[in-house]
Each structure stands twice: as structure tokens, then as C-alpha cells.
C-alpha positions in Angstrom: 95.4 74.7 -33.8 94.4 74.0 -29.7 95.0 76.6 -27.2 98.4 75.1 -26.9 99.0 75.1 -30.5 99.3 71.2 -31.8 97.7 71.4 -35.1 94.7 68.8 -34.5 93.5 68.7 -38.1 96.7 66.8 -38.8 96.6 64.4 -36.4 93.6 64.2 -36.4 94.4 62.9 -40.0 96.8 61.1 -38.6 94.7 59.2 -36.4 92.1 58.1 -39.3 95.0 57.4 -41.6 95.8 54.9 -39.5 92.0 53.8 -38.6 92.5 53.0 -42.6 95.9 51.0 -42.2 94.4 49.1 -39.5 90.9 48.3 -41.2 92.8 47.7 -43.7 95.1 45.0 -42.4 91.8 43.4 -40.8 90.0 43.6 -44.2 93.3 41.4 -45.2 93.0 38.4 -42.9 89.2 38.1 -42.6 88.9 37.8 -45.7 91.5 35.3 -45.7 90.0 33.4 -43.0 86.8 32.0 -45.2 86.7 30.3 -48.1 84.8 31.6 -50.5 83.3 31.0 -53.7 85.0 32.9 -57.0 83.2 32.5 -60.8 85.8 32.0 -63.4 84.4 33.1 -67.3 84.8 31.4 -70.2 87.2 33.9 -70.8 89.0 34.0 -68.1 89.9 30.0 -69.3 91.2 31.1 -72.5 92.9 34.0 -71.0 94.9 31.0 -68.4 95.8 29.0 -71.3 96.6 31.5 -73.4 99.5 33.1 -70.7 100.1 29.3 -70.2 101.0 28.9 -73.8 104.1 31.2 -73.5 104.7 30.7 -70.0 105.3 26.6 -71.6 107.6 28.4 -74.5 109.5 30.7 -71.9 110.9 27.5 -70.3 111.7 26.0 -73.5 115.4 24.8 -72.2 113.7 23.4 -69.0 115.6 19.6 -69.0 114.2 17.1 -70.2 114.5 15.3 -67.0 111.7 17.9 -65.6 109.8 18.1 -68.8 106.0 16.5 -68.4 105.4 15.7 -71.5 103.0 17.1 -74.4 99.4 17.1 -71.8 100.9 17.4 -68.5 103.1 20.4 -69.9 100.6 22.5 -70.9 97.6 20.8 -68.3 99.8 22.0 -65.2 101.1 25.5 -67.0 97.1 26.2 -66.6 96.8 24.6 -63.6 99.2 27.4 -62.0 98.3 30.1 -64.0 94.3 29.7 -63.6 94.5 29.5 -59.9 96.9 33.3 -59.9 94.2 34.8 -62.2 91.6 33.6 -59.5 93.4 34.5 -56.5 94.1 37.9 -58.2 89.9 38.4 -59.4 89.4 37.2 -56.0 91.7 39.5 -53.5 91.9 42.4 -56.0 88.2 42.8 -55.9 87.5 42.8 -51.8 90.9 44.6 -50.7 90.3 47.9 -51.8 93.5 49.7 -50.3 95.3 47.3 -51.4 97.5 47.5 -54.8 97.3 44.0 -55.4 100.0 42.7 -58.1 100.7 39.9 -59.7 103.3 38.4 -61.6 101.8 36.8 -64.9 104.8 36.2 -67.0 107.9 36.7 -67.7 109.2 36.2 -70.8 112.9 35.0 -69.8 111.2 32.3 -68.2 110.6 30.7 -64.6 114.1 30.5 -63.5 115.3 34.2 -64.7 115.9 36.7 -61.9 113.3 39.0 -62.4 110.9 35.4 -61.4 112.6 33.7 -59.1 113.0 37.5 -57.2 108.8 37.9 -56.9 105.9 35.6 -55.0 102.5 34.9 -57.2 101.4 38.1 -56.1 101.6 41.3 -54.3 99.7 43.3 -51.5 100.9 46.4 -50.8 99.8 50.2 -49.0 102.1 52.6 -50.3 104.1 55.3 -47.7 101.6 58.1 -45.7 103.2 61.2 -43.9 101.4 61.5 -40.6 102.3 63.4 -38.1 102.6 63.0 -34.4 102.8 65.5 -31.6 105.6 66.8 -30.4 106.3 65.8 -26.1 109.1 67.2 -23.8 111.0 70.6 -24.5 108.6 71.8 -27.3 105.4 70.3 -26.4 102.7 72.3 -29.1 104.7 71.3 -32.2 103.5 68.8 -35.2 107.0 66.5 -36.1 105.8 64.9 -40.3 106.6 60.9 -39.7 107.0 59.4 -43.1 105.6 55.5 -42.2 106.4 53.0 -44.4 104.9 50.9 -46.4 103.1 47.4 -46.1 103.8 44.6 -47.8 102.8 40.8 -47.9 103.9 38.4 -50.0 101.2 35.5 -51.1 101.9 32.0 -52.7 98.4 31.2 -54.8 98.7 27.5 -55.2 95.7 26.1 -57.6 94.3 22.1 -57.8 93.4 21.3 -60.9 90.8 18.8 -61.4 90.1 17.1 -64.5 87.4 14.3 -64.6 87.8 10.8 -65.0 86.8 10.8 -68.7 88.9 13.3 -70.2 91.5 12.1 -67.5 91.5 8.7 -69.3 90.9 10.1 -72.5 93.9 12.4 -72.6 97.1 10.4 -70.3 96.5 11.8 -66.8 96.6 10.3 -63.6 93.9 11.3 -61.4 95.2 13.5 -58.7 94.6 12.5 -55.3 96.6 15.0 -53.2 97.0 18.7 -53.2 100.6 19.4 -54.1 103.0 22.4 -54.4 106.6 22.7 -56.2 109.0 22.1 -53.3 111.4 24.6 -55.1 108.7 27.3 -55.8 107.7 27.7 -52.3 111.4 27.3 -50.3 112.5 30.8 -52.9 109.1 32.0 -52.3 110.0 31.8 -48.5 112.6 33.1 -48.7 111.8 36.1 -49.9 109.2 36.9 -47.3 106.2 35.5 -48.0 104.3 33.8 -45.5 100.9 33.2 -46.5 99.8 30.1 -49.3 96.2 30.7 -51.0 94.9 27.6 -51.7 92.4 27.7 -54.9 89.9 24.3 -56.1 88.3 24.5 -59.2 87.6 21.6 -62.0 88.7 22.7 -65.6 86.4 24.3 -67.3 84.2 25.5 -65.4 81.9 28.5 -63.7 82.9 28.6 -59.7 85.8 28.0 -58.1 86.8 27.5 -54.6 88.6 29.8 -52.8 90.3 28.2 -49.3 90.9 29.7 -45.6 94.5 30.6 -46.0 97.5 28.3 -45.4 101.2 29.4 -43.9 103.8 28.5 -46.0 106.1 27.6 -43.5 103.2 25.1 -42.1 103.2 24.3 -45.6 107.0 23.7 -45.8 106.5 20.9 -43.0 104.0 18.6 -45.5 104.9 15.6 -46.6 108.3 15.5 -49.4 106.3 13.2 -52.2 109.0 12.7 -55.7 106.0 12.6 -59.1 108.7 12.5 -61.3 109.6 14.8 -64.4 112.0 16.1 -61.5 110.4 18.3 -59.6 110.2 17.6 -56.0 107.2 18.6 -54.2 105.0 19.5 -51.1 101.7 17.3 -51.2 98.5 16.2 -48.4 95.8 14.4 -49.5 92.9 16.1 -50.4 91.0 14.4 -48.2 93.2 15.9 -46.0 93.1 19.3 -46.8 89.3 19.7 -48.2 87.5 19.9 -44.8 90.6 22.8 -43.0 90.6 25.0 -46.2 87.6 24.6 -47.8 85.6 23.9 -45.1 84.1 20.9 -46.8 84.5 17.0 -47.9 86.7 16.8 -50.3 84.0 14.4 -51.9 81.1 16.9 -51.6 83.5 19.7 -52.9 84.5 17.5 -56.3 81.0 17.2 -57.2 79.8 20.4 -56.7 83.2 22.0 -58.8 81.5 19.1 -61.2 78.2 20.4 -61.1 77.3 21.0 -64.6 78.9 20.6 -67.9 82.2 21.6 -68.9 81.7 25.4 -70.4 85.7 25.2 -72.1 87.0 21.6 -72.1 90.2 20.5 -72.6 90.7 20.2 -76.9 89.8 24.5 -76.6 92.4 25.0 -74.2 95.1 22.8 -75.7 94.4 24.8 -79.0 94.5 28.1 -77.0 98.2 27.4 -75.1 99.7 25.7 -78.4 98.9 28.8 -81.2 100.3 31.2 -77.3 103.2 29.0 -77.5 104.0 29.3 -81.4 103.2 33.2 -81.3 105.9 33.9 -78.1 109.0 35.4 -80.4 105.2 37.5 -82.1 103.6 38.4 -79.1 106.9 39.6 -76.7 107.8 41.8 -79.2 104.5 43.5 -79.7 104.4 46.5 -77.3 100.4 46.3 -77.0 101.5 43.1 -75.3 102.1 44.1 -71.5 100.4 42.5 -68.8 102.1 44.4 -65.7 99.6 47.1 -64.5 96.6 45.9 -65.3 93.6 45.1 -63.2 92.0 41.4 -64.6 89.5 42.5 -66.9 92.1 44.6 -68.3 94.1 41.1 -68.9 91.0 38.9 -70.4 90.3 42.1 -72.3 94.0 41.9 -73.9 93.8 38.1 -73.7 90.6 37.3 -75.2 90.9 38.0 -78.8 94.5 36.1 -78.9 92.7 32.9 -77.9 90.1 33.2 -80.0 93.1 33.4 -83.1 94.7 30.9 -81.9 91.8 28.2 -81.5 92.2 28.9 -85.6 88.7 27.9 -85.9 85.5 30.0 -85.2 85.5 29.5 -81.8 83.7 31.9 -79.6 85.4 31.3 -76.2 82.1 33.5 -74.6 79.8 30.8 -75.9 82.1 27.2 -76.0 
């Protein structure tokens, strides 16, 4: 206590907490302001395919006009999941004070109340009980104040690049745009999401690039594009956005993403995806298969053995 009766220790603790919270916000701002490479393991690819298969199965009742077909449905769902896993791992690794919570799977489907009320990633710092110095008629007292929770909602949007040979083999059109689902980003914006974390990765490769974050309000101003299948999109050419968010010309970045032979090919991921979809009811009822509340390594540890089973062959995703 000081000479005037002020609890200096409590005030110092409050100042320390404020500095820590401010530092956490500055850390988040710095992390999202420049691009970063991220290593994608074979197990992460298998995990993405497994969760994507479960997502596809949960959306089985999607209108026929939104059905992209037996190849494009899995590829689009794998693209979404791997982007979210990469963003989840990246933010969790570098944001010590923030709790990073993803929405990886909703058993009720993409249009359920659960999915439509949450963004891809929620970043929070829980409320803190702090103290302030009392002034006025009764100086010297310290009053407790509960500081509100810090919360930031982030959308992770991924461009999954597929080499020309694979695309031709399975009948997938080459992508020239970085595109996001219009309805999804509008919903997230309505929930309070402000940031979009753009991810670029080539199918089966180990290097992904997480770009500088975009304001969701800016993304909503992109050109409206209709690619078919009842999914209006907002899009910008990869050649235009790449120097801005990934700070490399797209041709150069694409070469870097495809610099080695893919470690996990599309055929394996499609088998994992199909096997997961077939086991949807089984896994939904299995209390051991729970993704919520786990960090990335725990999610991968849970999913990888099931992914191996889904392949229905002795394919070890660690060495394929």
C-alpha cells in the first residue's frame, strides 16, 4: 500500500494485464500484415480429406443445382478444409494469448443454425478482472472492473491449385481467379467477421502460403461471378491479387507451390474422402470422434488412423 492507501500492487497488476492485452492485439495485427509459409504434412492432407468427406455427406441434401459433381464436390470441400486447418495451425502457433477456435465440422450440414452462426475461426481473449484507482470524494480506494472479452472473427479462404495434368485427367477446369462464396462471406460479415485470411496451396504439396489479411468489407466489393452450380461468387484474378496478398507474382508463386512432385495425390485423397462419407453415420455416433476443443495436432492424431482405414489399402500417408 502507498502512503495515501492506494493498493499499488493491484494497479500494477492491472497495468501489466493491459500491456499484455495490447501486446496481443499488436501481435495479431503484425502477424496478419505480412505473408508466411506454412508446412502441410501428409497427415494434414489426409485429415483435410477425411473432414471434407464428412462435410460432403452432411450436405447430401444440397439442391441439385448446387451439385458440382462427383469430382468437384470433394475437391471444393478439401480446398475449404485444408485452408481452415492451415489458418488454424498458423494462428494457434503464433498467437500465444489468443484462443483460436475453428468450426471444422457441423454434422447437420452447411446450412444449419450452428454453421450459419459461426465464422471459420474465432479468436478470443477471455474477460479479465482488473482494478482502477478511485478518485473524487473517497480517494485511495481501488475498485474492481471486469474488462470485456476480446473477440475477432476470421474467415480462411483457400485457393487449391491443381497441376495441369491432374486437372485434365479428372476433368477439372484450371482456376484463374481467387474466388469466395458470396453467400458465405455475407453471412460471416453479418456475424461481425472483419478479416479474411487468404491461403494458397498446391494439391498434395508441403508448402502453403498464408497471405496478408484482407478486410471482408473490401472482399464484398469484388466482381460478382457465376461459375455455375448455383454458387454465386466474388472473385478477383490470381494475377491481380497475388502481388498484394502473397507479395509474389502469381506465376512465380505457382511455380514455388509446385516445386516438387506431390507427396499425396488426388486419387488417395478421393479415396479418403469417399471412405469418410460412407462412415458418416458411424463417426457421428462415435463419442471418441470429437473435433471440438482440440488443437491442430490432436485433430490430426484423431483423424489420420481413420483416413488410413478409409483408403482401404495399405497406404501409409506418412510415406506416400
